[in-house]
Steps between C-alpha positions, in 0.01 A plus 500: 500500500373218717736325737454132565534395859627160599374364828709283727316263729613327815373143538486314831477122530183339630514489879695824537366718776515845341495805723604820321679644805669180619769262377312217323599142583396213272524162678292303250763229442617282793874574474497836320426847630487810280534839670378796289657828616330737258711785362857585601766738369838408355809537725303529823521266800168390651413306812207264442312299761257227399327208668493152351361169624711189491527148637866574584570455870791592728777719365430622146785639288514667161715373214544794260655528156694781338357699213464838333224597741588468864290362786649442846295295745559687826274298729264202504287516813250239613176658623350344809140396460294376793244333270543120515363460145811679365748231615555363147556838333717762666504867411843653434573868460773567245704820507669566165728775372426547131727699265380507137789580261311479169174661394210290377388171651675404824507128575711324761461175688655324796432189706382472857647189658386320813344182633142377464292343780668160446851650522574468127683780320265721298541801273253766395571725203423870554484724192507878533346704216467874431485755221803732514481860381801662334680807627266766359170311496354639821489385859297186566246487782629231737273236648465445874795304642728630221731771630767699319833466682725704272576606145822376346719767344522481125827582328315723252364706794845612612701758311820368348803709436 
């Protein structure tokens, strides 16, 4: 009896810098950033750090939405760069806490808000994507700058009387 195997493929947009051990950041569009986290596990809390480039200056804040998957933006830090050619685009390091609650495709987005060089309000959409394993589907190998903080307790794990 022959078993047929279905293959799943992961596709990255043109311009994505793919490094198997690192969080991939796609900044191909001017106001959109896609952060690919790789594989995560359901009901676990992860800390993720990623670097993005932006024309946002001064204080940059995150405007998040609520949803079934949870992402908390813990910190947006401007990286100092001594190179004069980088004045128009600033590097920011984002620190996120990611808690996937459903298995399958994880997708969440939020806005970074700040001012451009002319002092006008600007927004940049940041999308966070991952593939989430279910409870008994193995332990994913985490990429660099993705760190497991804790596992959430599941009601089915505790004995009920």
